[in-house]
ROPA-279346 format. One record per residue (C-alpha): chain; residue in three letters; x, y, z negated. Coordinates in Angstrom, 1 decimal, decimal comma, padded with zeros to 4 digits. Example, Ala and Ser with C-alpha at 12.3 -4.5 7.8 and 13.67 -1.06 7.14 Angstrom:
<atoms>
<atom><chain>A</chain><res>ALA</res><xx>012,3</xx><yy>-004,5</yy><zz>-007,8</zz></atom>
<atom><chain>A</chain><res>SER</res><xx>013,7</xx><yy>-001,1</yy><zz>-007,1</zz></atom>
</atoms>
This chain:
<atoms>
<atom><chain>A</chain><res>MET</res><xx>028,0</xx><yy>-005,3</yy><zz>002,1</zz></atom>
<atom><chain>A</chain><res>MET</res><xx>024,8</xx><yy>-005,5</yy><zz>000,3</zz></atom>
<atom><chain>A</chain><res>TYR</res><xx>024,1</xx><yy>-005,0</yy><zz>-003,4</zz></atom>
<atom><chain>A</chain><res>PRO</res><xx>021,5</xx><yy>-006,4</yy><zz>-005,6</zz></atom>
<atom><chain>A</chain><res>PHE</res><xx>019,1</xx><yy>-003,5</yy><zz>-006,9</zz></atom>
<atom><chain>A</chain><res>MET</res><xx>016,1</xx><yy>-005,0</yy><zz>-008,4</zz></atom>
<atom><chain>A</chain><res>THR</res><xx>013,9</xx><yy>-007,8</yy><zz>-008,6</zz></atom>
<atom><chain>A</chain><res>LEU</res><xx>009,9</xx><yy>-006,7</yy><zz>-008,9</zz></atom>
<atom><chain>A</chain><res>ASP</res><xx>007,2</xx><yy>-008,6</yy><zz>-010,8</zz></atom>
<atom><chain>A</chain><res>ASP</res><xx>006,0</xx><yy>-010,6</yy><zz>-007,7</zz></atom>
<atom><chain>A</chain><res>ASN</res><xx>009,7</xx><yy>-012,0</yy><zz>-007,2</zz></atom>
<atom><chain>A</chain><res>THR</res><xx>010,4</xx><yy>-009,2</yy><zz>-004,4</zz></atom>
<atom><chain>A</chain><res>GLU</res><xx>014,4</xx><yy>-008,8</yy><zz>-004,1</zz></atom>
<atom><chain>A</chain><res>ILE</res><xx>015,4</xx><yy>-005,4</yy><zz>-003,1</zz></atom>
<atom><chain>A</chain><res>VAL</res><xx>018,9</xx><yy>-005,1</yy><zz>-002,0</zz></atom>
<atom><chain>A</chain><res>HIS</res><xx>020,9</xx><yy>-002,1</yy><zz>-000,4</zz></atom>
<atom><chain>A</chain><res>SER</res><xx>023,8</xx><yy>-001,2</yy><zz>001,6</zz></atom>
<atom><chain>A</chain><res>GLU</res><xx>026,7</xx><yy>001,3</yy><zz>001,1</zz></atom>
<atom><chain>A</chain><res>MET</res><xx>026,1</xx><yy>004,8</yy><zz>002,2</zz></atom>
<atom><chain>A</chain><res>GLN</res><xx>027,0</xx><yy>004,8</yy><zz>005,8</zz></atom>
<atom><chain>A</chain><res>PRO</res><xx>029,0</xx><yy>007,3</yy><zz>007,7</zz></atom>
<atom><chain>A</chain><res>ASP</res><xx>025,6</xx><yy>008,8</yy><zz>008,7</zz></atom>
<atom><chain>A</chain><res>HIS</res><xx>024,4</xx><yy>009,3</yy><zz>005,1</zz></atom>
<atom><chain>A</chain><res>ARG</res><xx>021,9</xx><yy>006,6</yy><zz>005,5</zz></atom>
<atom><chain>A</chain><res>VAL</res><xx>021,2</xx><yy>003,5</yy><zz>003,1</zz></atom>
<atom><chain>A</chain><res>LYS</res><xx>019,7</xx><yy>000,4</yy><zz>004,3</zz></atom>
<atom><chain>A</chain><res>VAL</res><xx>017,3</xx><yy>-001,3</yy><zz>001,8</zz></atom>
<atom><chain>A</chain><res>TYR</res><xx>016,3</xx><yy>-004,6</yy><zz>002,4</zz></atom>
<atom><chain>A</chain><res>ILE</res><xx>013,3</xx><yy>-006,2</yy><zz>001,0</zz></atom>
<atom><chain>A</chain><res>GLU</res><xx>012,4</xx><yy>-009,9</yy><zz>000,5</zz></atom>
<atom><chain>A</chain><res>LYS</res><xx>009,6</xx><yy>-011,7</yy><zz>-001,0</zz></atom>
<atom><chain>A</chain><res>PRO</res><xx>009,0</xx><yy>-015,5</yy><zz>-000,9</zz></atom>
<atom><chain>A</chain><res>ASP</res><xx>005,6</xx><yy>-016,7</yy><zz>000,2</zz></atom>
<atom><chain>A</chain><res>GLU</res><xx>003,5</xx><yy>-019,8</yy><zz>-000,8</zz></atom>
<atom><chain>A</chain><res>LYS</res><xx>004,4</xx><yy>-021,5</yy><zz>002,5</zz></atom>
<atom><chain>A</chain><res>ASP</res><xx>008,6</xx><yy>-021,7</yy><zz>001,5</zz></atom>
<atom><chain>A</chain><res>CYS</res><xx>009,0</xx><yy>-018,7</yy><zz>004,1</zz></atom>
<atom><chain>A</chain><res>PHE</res><xx>009,9</xx><yy>-015,2</yy><zz>003,1</zz></atom>
<atom><chain>A</chain><res>HIS</res><xx>008,4</xx><yy>-011,9</yy><zz>004,2</zz></atom>
<atom><chain>A</chain><res>SER</res><xx>010,9</xx><yy>-009,0</yy><zz>004,9</zz></atom>
<atom><chain>A</chain><res>ALA</res><xx>011,3</xx><yy>-005,7</yy><zz>006,0</zz></atom>
<atom><chain>A</chain><res>VAL</res><xx>014,1</xx><yy>-002,9</yy><zz>006,1</zz></atom>
<atom><chain>A</chain><res>CYS</res><xx>013,8</xx><yy>000,8</yy><zz>005,0</zz></atom>
<atom><chain>A</chain><res>TYR</res><xx>016,4</xx><yy>003,3</yy><zz>005,7</zz></atom>
<atom><chain>A</chain><res>LEU</res><xx>016,9</xx><yy>006,0</yy><zz>003,1</zz></atom>
<atom><chain>A</chain><res>PRO</res><xx>016,7</xx><yy>008,8</yy><zz>002,8</zz></atom>
<atom><chain>A</chain><res>ASP</res><xx>014,1</xx><yy>009,4</yy><zz>005,8</zz></atom>
<atom><chain>A</chain><res>TYR</res><xx>012,1</xx><yy>006,2</yy><zz>004,6</zz></atom>
<atom><chain>A</chain><res>THR</res><xx>012,6</xx><yy>004,8</yy><zz>008,5</zz></atom>
<atom><chain>A</chain><res>TRP</res><xx>011,0</xx><yy>001,1</yy><zz>008,1</zz></atom>
<atom><chain>A</chain><res>GLU</res><xx>012,1</xx><yy>-001,5</yy><zz>010,9</zz></atom>
<atom><chain>A</chain><res>ALA</res><xx>011,7</xx><yy>-005,3</yy><zz>011,2</zz></atom>
<atom><chain>A</chain><res>VAL</res><xx>008,6</xx><yy>-005,5</yy><zz>009,0</zz></atom>
<atom><chain>A</chain><res>SER</res><xx>007,8</xx><yy>-009,3</yy><zz>009,1</zz></atom>
<atom><chain>A</chain><res>GLY</res><xx>004,7</xx><yy>-010,8</yy><zz>007,0</zz></atom>
<atom><chain>A</chain><res>PHE</res><xx>004,2</xx><yy>-007,8</yy><zz>005,0</zz></atom>
<atom><chain>A</chain><res>THR</res><xx>000,6</xx><yy>-006,0</yy><zz>005,0</zz></atom>
<atom><chain>A</chain><res>PRO</res><xx>000,1</xx><yy>-002,5</yy><zz>005,2</zz></atom>
<atom><chain>A</chain><res>ALA</res><xx>-000,7</xx><yy>-002,3</yy><zz>001,6</zz></atom>
<atom><chain>A</chain><res>GLU</res><xx>002,5</xx><yy>-004,0</yy><zz>000,6</zz></atom>
<atom><chain>A</chain><res>ILE</res><xx>004,8</xx><yy>-001,6</yy><zz>002,6</zz></atom>
<atom><chain>A</chain><res>ASP</res><xx>002,6</xx><yy>001,2</yy><zz>001,0</zz></atom>
<atom><chain>A</chain><res>ARG</res><xx>003,5</xx><yy>000,0</yy><zz>-002,2</zz></atom>
<atom><chain>A</chain><res>TYR</res><xx>007,1</xx><yy>-000,6</yy><zz>-001,6</zz></atom>
<atom><chain>A</chain><res>GLN</res><xx>007,1</xx><yy>002,9</yy><zz>-000,1</zz></atom>
<atom><chain>A</chain><res>LYS</res><xx>006,1</xx><yy>004,5</yy><zz>-003,1</zz></atom>
<atom><chain>A</chain><res>PHE</res><xx>008,3</xx><yy>002,5</yy><zz>-005,1</zz></atom>
<atom><chain>A</chain><res>LEU</res><xx>011,4</xx><yy>003,5</yy><zz>-003,1</zz></atom>
<atom><chain>A</chain><res>GLU</res><xx>010,2</xx><yy>007,3</yy><zz>-003,3</zz></atom>
<atom><chain>A</chain><res>SER</res><xx>010,3</xx><yy>006,6</yy><zz>-007,0</zz></atom>
<atom><chain>A</chain><res>THR</res><xx>014,1</xx><yy>005,2</yy><zz>-007,2</zz></atom>
<atom><chain>A</chain><res>ALA</res><xx>015,4</xx><yy>006,5</yy><zz>-004,0</zz></atom>
<atom><chain>A</chain><res>HIS</res><xx>017,9</xx><yy>008,7</yy><zz>-005,9</zz></atom>
<atom><chain>A</chain><res>LEU</res><xx>019,2</xx><yy>005,9</yy><zz>-007,8</zz></atom>
<atom><chain>A</chain><res>ILE</res><xx>019,8</xx><yy>003,4</yy><zz>-004,7</zz></atom>
<atom><chain>A</chain><res>LEU</res><xx>021,5</xx><yy>006,8</yy><zz>-002,8</zz></atom>
<atom><chain>A</chain><res>GLN</res><xx>023,6</xx><yy>007,3</yy><zz>-006,0</zz></atom>
<atom><chain>A</chain><res>PHE</res><xx>024,5</xx><yy>003,4</yy><zz>-006,4</zz></atom>
<atom><chain>A</chain><res>SER</res><xx>025,2</xx><yy>003,1</yy><zz>-002,7</zz></atom>
<atom><chain>A</chain><res>GLN</res><xx>028,0</xx><yy>005,5</yy><zz>-003,0</zz></atom>
<atom><chain>A</chain><res>GLU</res><xx>029,3</xx><yy>003,7</yy><zz>-006,3</zz></atom>
<atom><chain>A</chain><res>GLY</res><xx>029,3</xx><yy>000,1</yy><zz>-005,5</zz></atom>
<atom><chain>A</chain><res>GLY</res><xx>025,8</xx><yy>-000,8</yy><zz>-006,7</zz></atom>
<atom><chain>A</chain><res>VAL</res><xx>024,3</xx><yy>-000,5</yy><zz>-009,9</zz></atom>
<atom><chain>A</chain><res>GLU</res><xx>026,7</xx><yy>-003,4</yy><zz>-011,7</zz></atom>
<atom><chain>A</chain><res>ASN</res><xx>029,5</xx><yy>-000,8</yy><zz>-010,9</zz></atom>
<atom><chain>A</chain><res>ALA</res><xx>028,0</xx><yy>002,8</yy><zz>-011,4</zz></atom>
<atom><chain>A</chain><res>ALA</res><xx>029,6</xx><yy>004,6</yy><zz>-014,0</zz></atom>
<atom><chain>A</chain><res>GLY</res><xx>027,8</xx><yy>005,1</yy><zz>-017,2</zz></atom>
<atom><chain>A</chain><res>PHE</res><xx>025,6</xx><yy>001,9</yy><zz>-016,4</zz></atom>
</atoms>
């Protein structure tokens, strides 16, 4: 199951999976482009392994990397609590 995490100022959607048995969390990033298509990428936390990058520039991936580095602790927590909407105390 994938849980919504955040929509950025450029309409980029970020969602994440539950924590997997190997303690990794899949983060899926998707952004609409001007041609009715989507750019997308997958990043696995906590090791920041990027896969399936489509349409994003290296500069955009760098921006998302920095964003994930600053929020990974939240995503990892929420992945164990059924997403941000189910997290205790929020």
